N, C-alpha and C positions, 0 to 999 in steps of 0.2 A: 473591465475584470473578466478573468474564469480562472475559479476556485474549484479544482477537481479534484475527484479522491478512485486510485483507482485500486483497484481488488479481484484477491482472485488465491486461489489454492496454490502451493506455491507445484513446485515445473508449470505455469496455466502459464508464461508464458506474456506474466506482467511487467516481470521490474522490465521487459528488452519494450515494448511501449509507453510503458511509463517515459525510460532515455528517449523516442523516437515521438512523441503529443506534445512530449514540455518544447522540445525540438522544434517539429513544427507549430505548434499553436504561443510561443512563444511566453512561458512560465515558465518557474522554476521550476526546477522537478524534485523535491523532497521526502529521501530514506530516511526513514530511523532507521536500516541496516548501519548508512553515509555515515546519519548524523551522532550512531553511538558507533563511529569508527572515530568521530572529527576526535568526540569530549575523551573518549578513553586515549586516543593518540597527545590531547592537549592537556594530558590531564585535569582539565577544566575542575572546578567544584563537582557540580553534576556527574563529569565522564572520573571522578574519584569513586562513590557517593554506586555510584551503579557497579565498579569494576565490583567493589567485597562482595555485594550478591550473584556476580557471574567467578567472579576464585572460589567458592563455597556454591556453585555447579546450581543453583535458584536466581528461577528468571527475575531479570530488572520487577520491581514493582510500578502498576501501572503510572505512581502517582510521579516520576521518576523521572519513565518519557515522556508524561503528557509536560512535567516543569519543560523537558527537552525541546520536544511541540508549542510548547508557549511558546521559547525565546528563538524559537527561528522564527517563527511566526510571525516576530517586531520585530522586526531585522528591512529593511525600504527594501531589501531587492521585489519583496513580495506584493511591491505597490500594485504592479501588473497582474498582477495574481501567481494560481503553483497552482503544483498534481505534488498531492497526497497519495506512498507507497510507502503503505509495512505502517499504517494508523489514523485510521482506528481498526483496532480486532473486533473488540469484544464490541455494546450494548453501553459501560461504565464509560473506554472509552471516548464513545460517540458522545455522548453528553457531557464530557471532562471539553472534546474539540467542540463541539456546539455552545459551549459555553464562554471558549478563547475563541470563537472568531464571533457571537455575539456583543463580547465588553468591546472592540469597535468596526459593531454596529453590520457581522460579512454575516455569511452564511457559504453555505454550500452548493454553489447550482447543477455540479451533474458529481454522480457515482458511474462511472462505468466497475462490469463489470466483467471478466473475463473467464466463460465458460470451458473447463471441460473434464469429464469422464476420470473418472480416477483410474479404469483400465488404460486408459494411456496415460496418465501423471505419470502410474505403477512405470511401461514403460519410459518413457520418457523420461524418471528417475535412475531409469538402474543404470540408464543407458548411459547418463550421465557420469555415475558413483563409477563406475568402471573408463569414462576418458580421463575423468583425472583425479583417479589410486584412490575417492573415498567410502572407505572398508564402511565406514557409519551406515554408510545409507544401503539398507537390507530392506522388502518387501517388507516386513514387519514393521520394522522403524517410516518406513515409506508410508504405510496403511494407517499407522496410530498415529504421524502425523498426521491425514487427512480426515480421519477422528476428531480432533481435536480444533482442525478445520469447524468440519461443520458445527461442531456441538458451542464455536466460544463467537463464529464468525456469521455463517448462517441468520442468529437471530440478528441482528447488528447488522443485516440485506431489504431482510424482511422490512426492518422499518424505516429503509434507503426508498423503500419499495410503497408503501404507504403516503411515505411523502410526493410522492412523481419526480422525481429525481434520477430515480433506473434508471438506465441502458442496460443491454447487455452485446452480451459480440462472441459468437466459438470461436475460441483460444483456439481448433484444429487446423483450421486454416491457414494458409500459406500466408507469412509474415507479415508483405505488401498489402495482404490484403486484407489481415484482421486488422494494416494501421487506416486502414483506410476506410473498412466498415466502422472500425472507433472513431475517426475526424463525425462518418458523417451521422452516427446518432449518439455522438455530442453536442453536433449543432442542434439538430431538433433539442434540444431546449438552454443550451446558447446563444444559440445565431447571431445578435447584434455581438458577435465577441471573436464570428469566425473568422480568419484573417485573411 
């Protein structure tokens, strides 16, 4: 079984790598963005709860997101492992995830951090905003999102490093090269699961 988390700032390419790695490793990709869309579209009790916060312009609280993750990790298709993308983002969420996994006798095996410098991220996201016509993605907004990422997620990354399960890859390389480096890094921590 392979239980992974992929983490990185917005614009690092972690979504692309999550798709590729879940396919190559034969594990389910669990994206919080996809989970939210599914719950909102199906108007599940959790989706209705999340919608109330989104409609008022508030962030969805941790407990709602955690409940969605708990429900998703209870499904049969995660028996052979999973790759989490977008959760946890904070130390509080990390503690919640630990408790969810512990209740099933499991733990994360590897945390893959995709690293990209701020200036490259700003350049990438401004280019993407231009292509997609997203006027809300200004340089100030992007830099603010990066600052929030640093404040909320870096303490989490430090905790995973202390546990000895954090591996890093350079997200500025060619997409195929990033995937190959990620596979190699993950296999150093989970050699028995490499297909």
